[in-house]
N, C-alpha and C positions, 0 to 999 in steps of 0.2 A: 836394295839398294837406294842409299840416298843420296837426294838433289842436291844438291847446293842452289841456291837463285841471287842473284843480284837486283833488286829494284831500283829504279830513279827514278823522283819528281821533276819535271817543268812544268810549267806551269804559262800561257801568254796573258796581255793587258791585266799584268798586278796591278798597277797604278788605278785603275779607273775604279777599281771599288774597293776601298781598304779595309770592311764590313770582310768580302764576300774572299776576298785574300786571305785574310784572318782565319773564317773557316775552311781554306783549299789547305794551308798549312798546318793549321791543326787535322786535318784528315791524315795529309801527307807522315806526318809523324805520330797520330795514332795506327797506322797501317805500316809501320816498320819500316816506311820508302825515304830514303836520302834527295833531300829537294838539294838540285845543284844546280837548277838557277829559276829563274824568272824573266821573263820578256813584257819586255813595256810595250806599251801600245807605238804601234805605228803604223802612219797613212801610209809606206810602201809594201807594205800587205795588202791593201787593197787596189792598189795598182799591179801587182806582181798576179794577183787572182784576176782581174781584169783584162792581163796580159795572157792570161793562163800560162804565166811564166814560173819557176820556183823562187821564194824567197833570197833562194842562195845567188842566185844571178842577181840582185840587186846591192851589189859592195859599198854602196853607202848607205844601206838599211841600218840603223840599229836591231832592230829586231833576226838580220841575219848576222850580226856580230856578235849578239848572243847567244845565239844557236850554234857558230862555230867554234866560241867559247864552251860553250858548257859538252857540245859535242869530246873537245881535249881533254874534260876535266872528266868524263864518262870514260877516258881508257885508260887514264890512272887510276879509275879507284879501284 
């Protein structure tokens, strides 16, 4: 039986450390994964954690917007 699987990569805080981001992207590429997005650092994430609410609750959050866009991209891959 053949099983076909698609793997997608997404990582957060890519803009904090360029060297680590490069290592992550190299890892994703070496594993044959498809990088569909990079979530920038966003202070709203800590707010969502402190308030025990998902980041998707905060529509003004850049992280929420990025996750939403990546979800759309994954649906079409």
